[in-house]
C-alpha positions as CSV (number, residue, x, y, z in Angstrom):
1,M,-74.4,-12.9,11.5
2,N,-74.5,-13.8,7.9
3,I,-72.0,-16.6,7.3
4,K,-71.3,-15.5,3.7
5,L,-70.5,-12.0,4.9
6,I,-68.0,-13.3,7.5
7,A,-66.3,-15.4,4.8
8,V,-66.0,-12.5,2.4
9,T,-64.6,-10.3,5.2
10,V,-61.9,-12.9,6.1
11,V,-60.8,-13.2,2.4
12,I,-60.5,-9.4,2.1
13,L,-58.5,-9.1,5.3
14,G,-56.2,-11.9,4.2
15,A,-55.6,-10.3,0.9
16,L,-54.7,-7.0,2.5
17,I,-52.3,-8.6,4.9
18,G,-50.7,-10.5,2.0
19,L,-50.2,-7.3,0.0
20,G,-48.6,-5.6,3.0
21,A,-46.1,-8.4,3.4
22,L,-45.2,-8.3,-0.3
23,S,-44.7,-4.6,-0.2
24,G,-42.3,-4.9,2.8
25,G,-40.3,-7.6,1.0
26,N,-39.8,-5.5,-2.1
27,D,-38.1,-2.8,-0.1
28,S,-35.5,-5.0,1.4
29,S,-32.6,-7.2,0.2
30,S,-32.3,-10.9,1.2
31,D,-30.6,-10.0,4.5
32,G,-33.4,-7.5,5.5
33,T,-31.4,-4.4,4.7
34,S,-32.8,-1.9,2.3
35,N,-30.8,-1.7,-0.9
36,S,-31.0,2.0,-0.8
37,Q,-29.0,2.0,2.4
38,V,-26.1,0.0,1.0
39,S,-22.9,2.0,1.0
40,G,-20.1,1.5,-1.4
41,S,-16.7,-0.1,-0.9
42,Q,-14.1,1.1,1.5
43,H,-10.7,0.4,0.0
44,S,-8.1,3.0,0.7
45,Q,-4.4,3.3,1.4
46,G,-2.3,6.2,2.8
47,V,-3.0,9.0,5.3
48,S,-3.5,12.7,4.9
49,E,-3.5,15.4,7.5
50,K,-4.9,17.8,4.9
51,N,-7.7,15.4,3.9
52,V,-6.6,15.1,0.3
53,V,-8.2,12.0,-1.3
54,L,-7.5,10.8,-4.8
55,T,-10.2,8.3,-5.9
56,E,-9.8,6.1,-9.0
57,A,-12.8,4.4,-10.6
58,I,-11.4,1.2,-12.0
59,D,-12.4,-1.7,-14.3
60,F,-10.1,-4.6,-13.8
61,E,-10.5,-5.7,-17.5
62,C,-9.8,-2.1,-18.8
63,P,-6.5,-2.0,-20.7
64,A,-6.0,1.7,-19.8
65,C,-6.4,1.0,-16.1
66,A,-3.7,-1.7,-16.4
67,Q,-1.4,0.9,-18.2
68,F,-2.0,3.5,-15.5
69,H,-1.5,0.9,-12.7
70,P,2.4,1.3,-12.5
71,I,2.1,5.1,-12.4
72,V,-0.6,5.1,-9.7
73,D,1.4,2.6,-7.8
74,Q,4.5,4.8,-7.7
75,I,2.5,7.9,-6.8
76,K,0.9,6.0,-3.9
77,E,4.3,5.1,-2.6
78,E,5.6,8.7,-2.9
79,Y,2.6,10.3,-1.3
80,K,1.4,7.6,1.1
81,D,2.1,10.0,4.1
82,R,0.2,12.9,2.6
83,V,-2.6,11.6,0.4
84,V,-5.3,9.0,0.8
85,F,-5.7,6.8,-2.3
86,E,-8.9,4.9,-2.8
87,V,-10.5,2.8,-5.6
88,K,-14.1,2.3,-6.5
89,H,-15.6,-0.5,-8.6
90,Y,-16.7,0.6,-12.0
91,P,-16.9,-2.5,-14.2
92,I,-18.1,-1.6,-17.7
93,T,-19.7,-4.9,-18.5
94,G,-21.0,-3.9,-21.9
95,I,-17.5,-4.0,-23.4
96,H,-15.7,-5.9,-20.7
97,P,-17.7,-9.1,-20.1
98,N,-15.2,-10.6,-17.6
99,A,-14.8,-7.5,-15.5
100,L,-17.7,-8.2,-13.1
101,A,-16.3,-11.6,-12.1
102,A,-13.0,-9.9,-11.2
103,H,-14.7,-7.1,-9.2
104,R,-16.9,-9.7,-7.3
105,A,-13.7,-11.7,-6.5
106,A,-11.9,-8.6,-5.2
107,E,-14.8,-7.5,-3.0
108,A,-15.4,-11.1,-1.7
109,V,-11.7,-11.3,-0.7
110,S,-12.0,-8.0,1.1
111,K,-14.5,-9.6,3.4
112,Q,-11.7,-11.6,4.9
113,S,-8.6,-9.5,4.3
114,A,-8.0,-5.8,3.4
115,D,-4.5,-6.7,2.4
116,G,-5.8,-9.5,0.4
117,F,-8.0,-7.1,-1.6
118,W,-5.0,-5.0,-2.5
119,S,-2.9,-8.0,-3.4
120,L,-5.6,-9.3,-5.7
121,H,-6.1,-5.7,-7.1
122,D,-2.4,-5.7,-8.1
123,T,-2.5,-9.2,-9.5
124,L,-5.6,-8.6,-11.6
125,F,-3.9,-5.7,-13.4
126,E,-0.4,-7.2,-13.6
127,S,-1.6,-10.6,-14.8
128,R,-4.6,-9.2,-16.8
129,N,-3.8,-11.2,-20.0
130,L,-4.1,-14.5,-18.0
131,W,-7.7,-14.2,-17.1
132,I,-9.1,-12.2,-20.1
133,S,-7.7,-14.5,-22.8
134,S,-11.1,-15.2,-24.2
135,T,-14.5,-13.5,-23.7
136,T,-16.2,-16.9,-24.2
137,E,-14.3,-18.6,-21.4
138,D,-15.1,-18.3,-17.7
139,P,-12.3,-16.3,-16.0
140,R,-13.2,-17.6,-12.6
141,P,-10.9,-20.6,-12.5
142,V,-7.8,-18.4,-13.1
143,I,-9.1,-15.7,-10.7
144,D,-9.9,-18.3,-8.1
145,G,-6.3,-19.5,-8.4
146,F,-5.1,-16.0,-7.6
147,V,-7.4,-15.9,-4.6
148,E,-6.3,-19.3,-3.3
149,A,-2.7,-18.2,-3.3
150,L,-3.6,-15.5,-0.8
151,G,-4.5,-18.1,1.8
152,I,-8.2,-17.2,1.8
153,D,-10.9,-19.4,3.1
154,M,-12.2,-20.5,-0.3
155,D,-15.6,-21.8,1.0
156,Q,-16.4,-18.4,2.5
157,Y,-15.0,-16.7,-0.5
158,R,-17.3,-18.6,-2.9
159,T,-20.3,-17.7,-0.7
160,D,-19.4,-14.0,-0.6
161,F,-18.6,-14.0,-4.4
162,I,-22.3,-14.8,-5.3
163,S,-23.8,-12.8,-2.4
164,S,-26.3,-9.9,-3.0
165,E,-24.2,-7.8,-0.6
166,V,-21.1,-7.9,-2.8
167,N,-23.3,-7.2,-5.8
168,D,-24.9,-4.2,-4.1
169,I,-21.6,-2.8,-3.0
170,I,-20.3,-2.9,-6.6
171,N,-23.5,-1.2,-7.9
172,A,-23.3,1.5,-5.2
173,D,-19.8,2.3,-6.3
174,R,-20.8,2.5,-9.9
175,E,-23.7,4.7,-9.1
176,K,-21.6,7.1,-7.0
177,M,-18.9,7.3,-9.7
178,T,-21.4,8.0,-12.4
179,E,-23.0,10.8,-10.3
180,L,-19.5,12.4,-9.9
181,G,-19.0,12.3,-13.6
182,A,-17.2,9.1,-14.5
183,E,-17.7,8.3,-18.2
184,G,-15.1,5.6,-18.5
185,T,-12.1,4.1,-16.8
186,P,-9.8,5.0,-15.3
187,S,-11.5,8.1,-14.0
188,F,-9.8,10.1,-11.2
189,F,-11.4,12.3,-8.6
190,L,-9.6,14.7,-6.2
191,N,-11.8,15.2,-3.2
192,N,-14.8,14.1,-5.3
193,V,-14.0,16.5,-8.1
194,R,-13.2,14.8,-11.4
195,V,-9.7,15.4,-12.8
196,L,-9.5,15.0,-16.5
197,N,-7.3,12.0,-17.6
198,N,-5.3,14.2,-20.0
199,E,-4.1,16.1,-17.0
200,L,-2.7,12.9,-15.5
201,D,-0.8,11.3,-18.4
202,S,2.5,11.1,-16.5
203,L,4.1,10.9,-13.1
204,D,5.0,14.6,-13.2
205,E,1.4,15.5,-14.0
206,F,0.1,13.4,-11.1
207,R,2.7,15.1,-8.8
208,A,1.7,18.6,-10.0
209,V,-2.0,18.0,-9.3
210,L,-1.4,16.5,-5.9
211,D,1.2,19.1,-4.9
212,E,-1.3,21.8,-5.8
213,A,-3.9,20.2,-3.7
214,L,-1.5,19.9,-0.8
215,G,-0.3,23.5,-1.2
216,E,3.2,22.4,-1.9
217,T,5.7,23.4,-4.6
218,S,7.2,20.6,-6.6
219,T,11.0,20.1,-6.7
220,E,11.0,20.9,-10.4
221,Q,9.2,24.2,-9.8
222,T,11.6,25.1,-7.0
223,D,14.6,24.4,-9.2
224,E,13.1,26.6,-12.0
225,S,12.4,29.4,-9.6
226,A,16.0,29.2,-8.2
227,E,17.4,29.3,-11.7
228,S,15.2,32.2,-12.7
229,A,16.4,34.1,-9.6
230,N,20.0,33.5,-10.4
231,T,19.5,34.7,-13.9
232,D,17.9,37.9,-12.7
233,T,20.8,38.5,-10.3
234,E,23.4,38.0,-12.9
235,S,21.6,40.4,-15.3
């Protein structure tokens, strides 16, 4: 057999094998799992027999999210036995340059502690001014201080913070929220249907929306109905 022909054949086969290996590598993340298969975060509180789920797309650096936080917190407490409350990552990095670090931190903490995630979630909103003092400064030292106070394994936390898995989860959340119609933060969704923020400007408006979803009548509506009935009887 012609030696030159054998050599050319070996080179071609080697090239084809190499291309196949590169193609397989492009479809997978560093841990061998396809990025297209990465699911979003799973951060929820409360229970609901009627499967009512209120989802909030959040940006930890967003001032409006911080303003809504006390209202959402109270609603969660009032409806924790009837409604599931979940949050999804939606950092808007174009206008909030420190947001991604906060979201990475929260997701990294969740790898070790679900309760730790919610504690950090609350702290990031309630102490927002401490870690966003300057867009030119790295917010991580302050955020890391919050994390360390939770009793988290800091070595594991730092590994998770920079991992592609955490990054993919945040991106999956952001993609899902965009598909559902999120245009900014906070954005609220009731069973994956967007609720306009101007319908949720107060505690009473949150209650009205949730009561309707639960098929309940609010106390205020009941009182009004009773008053109306009394008026009709007197007339």
